[in-house]
Each structure stands twice: as C-alpha cells, then as structure tokens.
PyMOL Python script that loads the backbone (N, CA, C, O; Angstrom):
from pymol import cmd

cmd.read_pdbstr("""\
ATOM      1  N   MET A   1      90.896 112.241  -9.486  1.00  0.00           N
ATOM      2  CA  MET A   1      91.015 113.797  -8.612  1.00  0.00           C
ATOM      3  C   MET A   1      89.962 115.094  -9.515  1.00  0.00           C
ATOM      4  O   MET A   1      90.174 115.135 -10.727  1.00  0.00           O
ATOM      5  N   PRO A   2      89.362 115.653  -9.203  1.00  0.00           N
ATOM      6  CA  PRO A   2      88.852 117.072  -9.432  1.00  0.00           C
ATOM      7  C   PRO A   2      89.642 117.801 -10.028  1.00  0.00           C
ATOM      8  O   PRO A   2      90.794 118.060  -9.682  1.00  0.00           O
ATOM      9  N   GLN A   3      88.982 118.241 -11.117  1.00  0.00           N
ATOM     10  CA  GLN A   3      89.751 119.288 -12.014  1.00  0.00           C
ATOM     11  C   GLN A   3      90.449 120.383 -11.410  1.00  0.00           C
ATOM     12  O   GLN A   3      91.511 120.857 -11.816  1.00  0.00           O
ATOM     13  N   ALA A   4      89.800 120.748 -10.431  1.00  0.00           N
ATOM     14  CA  ALA A   4      90.072 122.077  -9.499  1.00  0.00           C
ATOM     15  C   ALA A   4      91.149 121.603  -8.825  1.00  0.00           C
ATOM     16  O   ALA A   4      92.225 122.111  -9.140  1.00  0.00           O
ATOM     17  N   GLN A   5      91.155 120.691  -7.904  1.00  0.00           N
ATOM     18  CA  GLN A   5      92.519 119.897  -6.978  1.00  0.00           C
ATOM     19  C   GLN A   5      93.482 119.738  -8.283  1.00  0.00           C
ATOM     20  O   GLN A   5      94.477 120.449  -8.137  1.00  0.00           O
ATOM     21  N   LEU A   6      93.487 119.301  -9.037  1.00  0.00           N
ATOM     22  CA  LEU A   6      94.258 118.673 -10.033  1.00  0.00           C
ATOM     23  C   LEU A   6      95.161 120.470 -10.240  1.00  0.00           C
ATOM     24  O   LEU A   6      96.270 120.722  -9.767  1.00  0.00           O
ATOM     25  N   ALA A   7      94.459 121.271 -10.897  1.00  0.00           N
ATOM     26  CA  ALA A   7      95.094 122.653 -11.240  1.00  0.00           C
ATOM     27  C   ALA A   7      96.005 123.232 -10.134  1.00  0.00           C
ATOM     28  O   ALA A   7      97.159 123.623 -10.307  1.00  0.00           O
ATOM     29  N   LYS A   8      95.157 123.228  -8.706  1.00  0.00           N
ATOM     30  CA  LYS A   8      96.425 123.567  -7.496  1.00  0.00           C
ATOM     31  C   LYS A   8      97.494 122.281  -7.262  1.00  0.00           C
ATOM     32  O   LYS A   8      98.322 122.381  -6.357  1.00  0.00           O
ATOM     33  N   THR A   9      97.464 121.411  -7.869  1.00  0.00           N
ATOM     34  CA  THR A   9      98.245 120.510  -7.609  1.00  0.00           C
ATOM     35  C   THR A   9      99.614 120.704  -8.429  1.00  0.00           C
ATOM     36  O   THR A   9     100.764 120.351  -8.166  1.00  0.00           O
ATOM     37  N   LEU A  10      99.069 121.390  -9.510  1.00  0.00           N
ATOM     38  CA  LEU A  10     100.138 121.344 -10.674  1.00  0.00           C
ATOM     39  C   LEU A  10     100.709 122.892 -10.019  1.00  0.00           C
ATOM     40  O   LEU A  10     101.915 123.107  -9.899  1.00  0.00           O
ATOM     41  N   ARG A  11      99.981 123.593  -9.748  1.00  0.00           N
ATOM     42  CA  ARG A  11     100.404 124.973  -9.512  1.00  0.00           C
ATOM     43  C   ARG A  11     101.760 124.772  -8.594  1.00  0.00           C
ATOM     44  O   ARG A  11     102.902 125.012  -8.988  1.00  0.00           O
ATOM     45  N   VAL A  12     101.405 124.292  -7.312  1.00  0.00           N
ATOM     46  CA  VAL A  12     102.192 123.646  -6.482  1.00  0.00           C
ATOM     47  C   VAL A  12     103.404 123.089  -7.076  1.00  0.00           C
ATOM     48  O   VAL A  12     104.469 123.631  -6.781  1.00  0.00           O
ATOM     49  N   MET A  13     103.403 122.133  -7.833  1.00  0.00           N
ATOM     50  CA  MET A  13     104.297 121.459  -8.360  1.00  0.00           C
ATOM     51  C   MET A  13     105.558 122.193  -9.198  1.00  0.00           C
ATOM     52  O   MET A  13     106.720 121.813  -9.339  1.00  0.00           O
ATOM     53  N   ILE A  14     104.968 123.227  -9.630  1.00  0.00           N
ATOM     54  CA  ILE A  14     106.264 123.421 -10.573  1.00  0.00           C
ATOM     55  C   ILE A  14     107.296 124.191 -10.061  1.00  0.00           C
ATOM     56  O   ILE A  14     108.248 124.280 -10.836  1.00  0.00           O
ATOM     57  N   PRO A  15     107.492 125.120  -8.389  1.00  0.00           N
ATOM     58  CA  PRO A  15     108.494 124.832  -7.761  1.00  0.00           C
ATOM     59  C   PRO A  15     109.736 123.504  -7.747  1.00  0.00           C
ATOM     60  O   PRO A  15     110.966 123.520  -7.776  1.00  0.00           O
ATOM     61  N   LEU A  16     108.859 122.570  -7.697  1.00  0.00           N
ATOM     62  CA  LEU A  16     109.911 121.295  -7.864  1.00  0.00           C
ATOM     63  C   LEU A  16     110.200 120.676  -8.964  1.00  0.00           C
ATOM     64  O   LEU A  16     110.787 119.598  -9.056  1.00  0.00           O
ATOM     65  N   VAL A  17     109.763 121.392  -9.885  1.00  0.00           N
ATOM     66  CA  VAL A  17     110.130 120.902 -11.465  1.00  0.00           C
ATOM     67  C   VAL A  17     111.099 122.189 -11.990  1.00  0.00           C
ATOM     68  O   VAL A  17     112.079 122.015 -12.715  1.00  0.00           O
ATOM     69  N   CYS A  18     110.751 123.221 -11.605  1.00  0.00           N
ATOM     70  CA  CYS A  18     111.570 124.132 -11.749  1.00  0.00           C
ATOM     71  C   CYS A  18     112.190 125.110 -10.802  1.00  0.00           C
ATOM     72  O   CYS A  18     112.070 126.335 -10.850  1.00  0.00           O
ATOM     73  N   PRO A  19     112.860 124.417  -9.948  1.00  0.00           N
ATOM     74  CA  PRO A  19     113.438 125.073  -8.975  1.00  0.00           C
ATOM     75  C   PRO A  19     114.468 126.436  -8.696  1.00  0.00           C
ATOM     76  O   PRO A  19     114.609 127.086  -7.660  1.00  0.00           O
ATOM     77  N   ASP A  20     115.076 126.588  -9.936  1.00  0.00           N
ATOM     78  CA  ASP A  20     115.790 127.417 -10.166  1.00  0.00           C
ATOM     79  C   ASP A  20     115.737 128.454 -11.481  1.00  0.00           C
ATOM     80  O   ASP A  20     116.324 128.325 -12.555  1.00  0.00           O
ATOM     81  N   LEU A  21     114.764 129.615 -11.005  1.00  0.00           N
ATOM     82  CA  LEU A  21     114.219 130.108 -12.205  1.00  0.00           C
ATOM     83  C   LEU A  21     115.140 130.771 -12.794  1.00  0.00           C
ATOM     84  O   LEU A  21     114.910 130.813 -14.002  1.00  0.00           O
ATOM     85  N   ASP A  22     116.249 131.410 -12.451  1.00  0.00           N
ATOM     86  CA  ASP A  22     117.666 131.602 -13.086  1.00  0.00           C
ATOM     87  C   ASP A  22     117.348 131.104 -14.393  1.00  0.00           C
ATOM     88  O   ASP A  22     117.196 131.851 -15.360  1.00  0.00           O
ATOM     89  N   VAL A  23     117.249 129.911 -14.437  1.00  0.00           N
ATOM     90  CA  VAL A  23     117.682 128.998 -15.725  1.00  0.00           C
ATOM     91  C   VAL A  23     116.952 128.264 -16.059  1.00  0.00           C
ATOM     92  O   VAL A  23     117.423 127.246 -16.567  1.00  0.00           O
ATOM     93  N   CYS A  24     115.683 128.362 -15.972  1.00  0.00           N
ATOM     94  CA  CYS A  24     114.457 127.739 -15.863  1.00  0.00           C
ATOM     95  C   CYS A  24     113.821 128.040 -17.063  1.00  0.00           C
ATOM     96  O   CYS A  24     113.255 129.116 -17.253  1.00  0.00           O
ATOM     97  N   PRO A  25     113.915 126.715 -18.279  1.00  0.00           N
ATOM     98  CA  PRO A  25     113.254 127.510 -19.668  1.00  0.00           C
ATOM     99  C   PRO A  25     111.977 127.975 -19.744  1.00  0.00           C
ATOM    100  O   PRO A  25     111.756 128.748 -20.676  1.00  0.00           O
ATOM    101  N   ALA A  26     110.564 127.559 -18.595  1.00  0.00           N
ATOM    102  CA  ALA A  26     109.941 127.969 -18.902  1.00  0.00           C
ATOM    103  C   ALA A  26     109.583 128.995 -17.477  1.00  0.00           C
ATOM    104  O   ALA A  26     108.491 128.984 -16.909  1.00  0.00           O
ATOM    105  N   ARG A  27     110.729 129.835 -17.080  1.00  0.00           N
ATOM    106  CA  ARG A  27     110.868 131.195 -16.434  1.00  0.00           C
ATOM    107  C   ARG A  27     109.421 132.054 -16.700  1.00  0.00           C
ATOM    108  O   ARG A  27     108.738 132.470 -15.765  1.00  0.00           O
ATOM    109  N   VAL A  28     109.162 132.197 -17.758  1.00  0.00           N
ATOM    110  CA  VAL A  28     108.144 133.433 -18.023  1.00  0.00           C
ATOM    111  C   VAL A  28     106.561 132.875 -17.791  1.00  0.00           C
ATOM    112  O   VAL A  28     105.622 133.609 -17.485  1.00  0.00           O
ATOM    113  N   ASP A  29     106.481 131.522 -17.989  1.00  0.00           N
ATOM    114  CA  ASP A  29     105.173 130.882 -17.472  1.00  0.00           C
ATOM    115  C   ASP A  29     105.264 130.662 -16.328  1.00  0.00           C
ATOM    116  O   ASP A  29     104.132 130.549 -15.860  1.00  0.00           O
ATOM    117  N   VAL A  30     106.285 130.490 -15.337  1.00  0.00           N
ATOM    118  CA  VAL A  30     106.117 129.894 -14.219  1.00  0.00           C
ATOM    119  C   VAL A  30     105.794 131.160 -13.273  1.00  0.00           C
ATOM    120  O   VAL A  30     104.938 131.163 -12.389  1.00  0.00           O
ATOM    121  N   LEU A  31     106.776 132.410 -13.679  1.00  0.00           N
ATOM    122  CA  LEU A  31     106.099 133.805 -13.438  1.00  0.00           C
ATOM    123  C   LEU A  31     104.262 134.381 -13.402  1.00  0.00           C
ATOM    124  O   LEU A  31     103.439 134.776 -12.577  1.00  0.00           O
ATOM    125  N   LYS A  32     104.345 134.150 -14.617  1.00  0.00           N
ATOM    126  CA  LYS A  32     102.889 134.430 -14.960  1.00  0.00           C
ATOM    127  C   LYS A  32     101.954 133.832 -13.834  1.00  0.00           C
ATOM    128  O   LYS A  32     101.090 134.522 -13.294  1.00  0.00           O
ATOM    129  N   VAL A  33     102.152 132.661 -13.550  1.00  0.00           N
ATOM    130  CA  VAL A  33     101.165 131.693 -12.941  1.00  0.00           C
ATOM    131  C   VAL A  33     101.530 132.372 -11.170  1.00  0.00           C
ATOM    132  O   VAL A  33     100.484 132.600 -10.562  1.00  0.00           O
ATOM    133  N   TYR A  34     102.889 132.702 -10.324  1.00  0.00           N
ATOM    134  CA  TYR A  34     103.118 133.113  -9.490  1.00  0.00           C
ATOM    135  C   TYR A  34     102.243 134.431  -9.243  1.00  0.00           C
ATOM    136  O   TYR A  34     101.388 134.486  -8.359  1.00  0.00           O
ATOM    137  N   VAL A  35     102.558 135.554 -10.168  1.00  0.00           N
ATOM    138  CA  VAL A  35     102.254 136.400  -9.825  1.00  0.00           C
ATOM    139  C   VAL A  35     100.182 136.879  -9.981  1.00  0.00           C
ATOM    140  O   VAL A  35      99.668 137.991  -9.860  1.00  0.00           O
ATOM    141  N   SER A  36      99.614 135.754 -10.226  1.00  0.00           N
ATOM    142  CA  SER A  36      98.453 135.736 -10.100  1.00  0.00           C
ATOM    143  C   SER A  36      97.547 135.767  -8.892  1.00  0.00           C
ATOM    144  O   SER A  36      97.554 134.726  -8.234  1.00  0.00           O
ATOM    145  N   PRO A  37      96.766 136.745  -8.461  1.00  0.00           N
ATOM    146  CA  PRO A  37      95.947 136.684  -7.230  1.00  0.00           C
ATOM    147  C   PRO A  37      95.008 135.662  -7.208  1.00  0.00           C
ATOM    148  O   PRO A  37      94.525 135.551  -6.081  1.00  0.00           O
ATOM    149  N   ALA A  38      94.641 135.015  -7.868  1.00  0.00           N
ATOM    150  CA  ALA A  38      93.637 133.836  -7.965  1.00  0.00           C
ATOM    151  C   ALA A  38      94.644 132.934  -7.236  1.00  0.00           C
ATOM    152  O   ALA A  38      94.080 132.328  -6.325  1.00  0.00           O
ATOM    153  N   LEU A  39      95.844 132.671  -7.332  1.00  0.00           N
ATOM    154  CA  LEU A  39      96.715 131.499  -7.298  1.00  0.00           C
ATOM    155  C   LEU A  39      96.981 131.853  -5.822  1.00  0.00           C
ATOM    156  O   LEU A  39      96.911 130.883  -5.066  1.00  0.00           O
ATOM    157  N   THR A  40      97.244 132.924  -5.309  1.00  0.00           N
ATOM    158  CA  THR A  40      97.429 133.397  -3.938  1.00  0.00           C
ATOM    159  C   THR A  40      96.647 132.760  -3.431  1.00  0.00           C
ATOM    160  O   THR A  40      96.846 131.678  -2.879  1.00  0.00           O
ATOM    161  N   GLY A  41      95.448 133.439  -3.557  1.00  0.00           N
ATOM    162  CA  GLY A  41      94.315 133.316  -2.838  1.00  0.00           C
ATOM    163  C   GLY A  41      94.163 131.660  -2.586  1.00  0.00           C
ATOM    164  O   GLY A  41      93.657 131.321  -1.517  1.00  0.00           O
ATOM    165  N   GLU A  42      94.569 130.652  -3.501  1.00  0.00           N
ATOM    166  CA  GLU A  42      93.623 129.519  -3.605  1.00  0.00           C
ATOM    167  C   GLU A  42      94.682 128.448  -2.912  1.00  0.00           C
ATOM    168  O   GLU A  42      94.431 127.308  -2.523  1.00  0.00           O
ATOM    169  N   LEU A  43      96.126 129.266  -2.870  1.00  0.00           N
ATOM    170  CA  LEU A  43      97.235 128.563  -2.286  1.00  0.00           C
ATOM    171  C   LEU A  43      97.247 128.782  -0.801  1.00  0.00           C
ATOM    172  O   LEU A  43      97.890 128.127   0.019  1.00  0.00           O
ATOM    173  N   LYS A  44      96.361 129.899  -0.547  1.00  0.00           N
ATOM    174  CA  LYS A  44      96.505 130.178   1.239  1.00  0.00           C
ATOM    175  C   LYS A  44      95.584 129.044   1.620  1.00  0.00           C
ATOM    176  O   LYS A  44      95.771 128.192   2.489  1.00  0.00           O
ATOM    177  N   LYS A  45      94.531 129.195   0.791  1.00  0.00           N
ATOM    178  CA  LYS A  45      92.826 128.233   1.096  1.00  0.00           C
ATOM    179  C   LYS A  45      94.100 126.535   1.466  1.00  0.00           C
ATOM    180  O   LYS A  45      94.403 125.996   2.530  1.00  0.00           O
ATOM    181  N   PHE A  46      94.384 126.310   0.434  1.00  0.00           N
ATOM    182  CA  PHE A  46      95.035 124.835   0.249  1.00  0.00           C
ATOM    183  C   PHE A  46      96.183 124.456   1.795  1.00  0.00           C
ATOM    184  O   PHE A  46      96.518 123.397   2.327  1.00  0.00           O
ATOM    185  N   VAL A  47      96.434 125.617   2.028  1.00  0.00           N
ATOM    186  CA  VAL A  47      97.983 125.529   2.958  1.00  0.00           C
ATOM    187  C   VAL A  47      96.685 125.272   4.457  1.00  0.00           C
ATOM    188  O   VAL A  47      96.681 124.370   5.295  1.00  0.00           O
ATOM    189  N   ALA A  48      95.875 126.265   4.327  1.00  0.00           N
ATOM    190  CA  ALA A  48      94.984 126.344   5.792  1.00  0.00           C
ATOM    191  C   ALA A  48      94.225 124.643   6.214  1.00  0.00           C
ATOM    192  O   ALA A  48      94.012 124.028   7.259  1.00  0.00           O
ATOM    193  N   SER A  49      94.003 124.387   4.716  1.00  0.00           N
ATOM    194  CA  SER A  49      93.316 123.172   4.672  1.00  0.00           C
ATOM    195  C   SER A  49      94.134 122.136   4.639  1.00  0.00           C
ATOM    196  O   SER A  49      93.608 121.085   4.273  1.00  0.00           O
ATOM    197  N   LEU A  50      95.533 122.096   4.974  1.00  0.00           N
ATOM    198  CA  LEU A  50      96.455 120.773   5.727  1.00  0.00           C
ATOM    199  C   LEU A  50      96.594 121.164   6.998  1.00  0.00           C
ATOM    200  O   LEU A  50      97.307 120.316   7.534  1.00  0.00           O
ATOM    201  N   ARG A  51      96.272 122.064   7.838  1.00  0.00           N
ATOM    202  CA  ARG A  51      96.517 122.442   8.955  1.00  0.00           C
ATOM    203  C   ARG A  51      95.511 121.966  10.122  1.00  0.00           C
ATOM    204  O   ARG A  51      95.706 122.317  11.286  1.00  0.00           O
TER     205      ARG A  51
END
""", "prot")
cmd.dss("prot")
cmd.show_as("cartoon", "prot")
cmd.util.cbc("prot")
cmd.orient("prot")
C-alpha cells in the first residue's frame, strides 16, 4: 500500500479504534488529527472516490 493511502487509512481507522472520545486515552491526538484542514480535504476526496 502506498504511504499516502496508508496515512488516509489510518486516519479513517481512528474512530473505530477510539469510538468514545470522552474516555479515549489518545483523545488529544485524535482531536488534533480531526481539526486538520488537510485531513478534511483528503477525507472528502477519499469518500468521493468510493462513489
């Protein structure tokens, strides 16, 4: 798997690994990833490619 695709996959996996952010030990790191404008754009492209 190319590195860029792997990074996207890992970012999408976060909610599966840490579904309850209130008790997640990695909460701060998860929130940092989700507030990234770059991630938002990449996730939109990824979702569009699935359609």
